N, C-alpha and C positions, 0 to 999 in steps of 0.2 A: 552262482546263478546268483546269490548273492553281490558279488561282485559287482555283474552287467548292472543289477538290482539300482547302486549306489551311482555307479557309471550315467547312468539315466537319468537320476534322479537330479545329476550336478547337471548334466545339457538342458535339462528342462529349466531350472533355477537360471542360470545365463542366460539362456532364451528370455527368459520373462524379466528378468534385469535391463537384461539391454531394450528389451522394447520398451518398457519403463523409461527409459534415459532418453528414448532416442523420440521421446514426447516432447518438443519443445514447450506446453502449455503445462507439462507439470518441475513442478520444482523439487529436487530433496525429499523423493519419497523413499520413507522408511526410518528419515531420520526425523528431528524438529525444525528441516526445514520446507515438510512439506504442505504447499496446496497448491489449488490451479489456477494458472495462470492465465487472463486473456488479454490480448492484446487490443490494440485501438481499431483494428480490421477485422477481431472477433465482434465487437460490440457496436460491429455502423460505424463508428466517428466518423467526422469528417478531416481532411489534413488540416492540419495546423496553418495558420495565418502570422503567428510569434514563435516563431524560434531562434531562443538566443541562449547561447551556451552555458551552460551552468558549469563552474569549477569546481570539479570533486577531489577530493572527498568532500562532502558537505561536515560542518562542522554541527549544524541545529538537525534534530525531525521536529518537523510541528504535528500536532497530530489536532484532525478537526473533525467533525462531524455536521452531514447537511440538516437539521433539522426540519428541511421539505424540500427533498420528497422524505416521503415516511423510511421505514426499514425495507428493503426487501431479503426475501429468502428463496428465491428461485435464480438461477440464469437468466432466464427469458424477463423477469423483472427486473432484476440491475442492470438485464445489457439496455432494456428500457429506459430508465431512470439515468444514467452514463448518459444515451442523446441527448433524454432533458436537457443535462446540468448542462451538458455541453452547446444547446443550441440558445443556451440563458446565458450564458457566459462572453457566446459569442452576440448574442446581442448589446450585452455590458459594451464592446472595444474592446476584450480579451485576446480574442485571435482562437482561442482553443476552452477547454475543461480548462478552469485556474491549479486543480490540484496534479500531481504528480501521478498518483496513484488512488485509487478508492476500494474499499472492502464491501461486500455483501455479507447477508449475514449467515448465508451455510461457508463464508469460510474463501468466498473465489474473491480473486485478487483482480483490478481492473486497471489497465495500463490507462493512465492520462495522458501529461508532457513529457512519462516516463524518467528514467534516472539524470540523464544528460543535457535534457533544458530548462530554463527559468520554468519557474510557473508563478501565476498570479494566484495568494493564496495566504498569505500572510505581511504584507505592507514591508515593511524593516527588514523583514527573513527572507523576503524571497530569493535573494543573492545567493541566502547561504546558507538555504535547507532542502530538504525532501519534503513536503507535503502529501501526508496520509490520510485521507476519509473515510472513517467508518458511516457508510451511509445510515441515516435514519437520524430518530431525534434520543438523546440519551443523555434528557437531564434529569429525570427521573428514573427512568427502566435504563437498567444494565444491558448494555451489549452481551448476546450470545457468547458462549467460551470461543467458536469456532475463527468466529472473528475478531477475536482478542490474539487467539495463538496465530492467526493468520499475520496482523500485523508485526508480533513481532517476530514470527518467522523474515516476513518482508523486509524487516530493517537489519536481520542478521545479514542475508542478500545481499541488502547495498554491503555490507562493514565486508564480508567474503568480496566481492565482486572490486573494492577498492572506490564505491561512490559513496559510503559514508565514511564519516570517522571512524578508527573505532575506538577513542577517546568522545564521541558525539553524545550531547545535551537534549536531549528529551523536553520538551515541554510542550503545552498545550496554546492553542491560540488564539484563549483567554490572556497568556504572561505576554503578548507578545503588540494586543489591540483590546482596541475596548469592546467587547462582544460577550455572549454565553457562550461561544464554541468552544472548546468540544462538550459543553453540556458536564453540568455537577455529576453527575455516578461516572458519568465515563472520565471525565479527570481526576475522579477519585483513586481511582483503578491504576491509570500510570500514574499516577503520583506513589505508586510502589515501586514499579519496574526499576530496575535499574538505568542511570545514565539518567535517571529524569534531575530537573534542573529547581530547583526554587525562584531561578529568575533568568530572564531573557536579557543578553547583553547584547547592543547594538556593536556590531562590528565596523570598525573603521577604514575606510580605503587608504 
């Protein structure tokens, strides 16, 4: 009977693991890469009219905050913010939301331009970077831990998938352009992360 019980337990574990990994919206469950992923269609985004291939693996990851809209803590709120940002960015003539990815306070990751398309988020760094935006105003208040952990996991996903160089440099938006973004509180945090660079160097073609 003990042997049968062990076999049944193994079967249940295998079924559980298979069901988790067959869900395309869950990445690396049980590993440091665990986060829920929402595609552009999941949040109701419209098709991009600015699709230019990004040469990967990129040497830079640029971190942003939104300032406006403020922090979103549920998928419903974050999806609405994604639609609002996309609408605004399209009105600016950008053809899509500018960021490659955005992250909500609950740790949800929202697809923007994705891994393979050039974003419009950091001027001279656009052609050589993935832009990740942490939704909210992080000038004084620190982002929640779930948001920070998903940011790290998303970057690692890019490295594992060959979209981000294993020797990438991590910078804040304000190191590339004259801006407060990504806010001092967030910037102080990422400055302690591995791969953080004190300087962005323009890449010459």
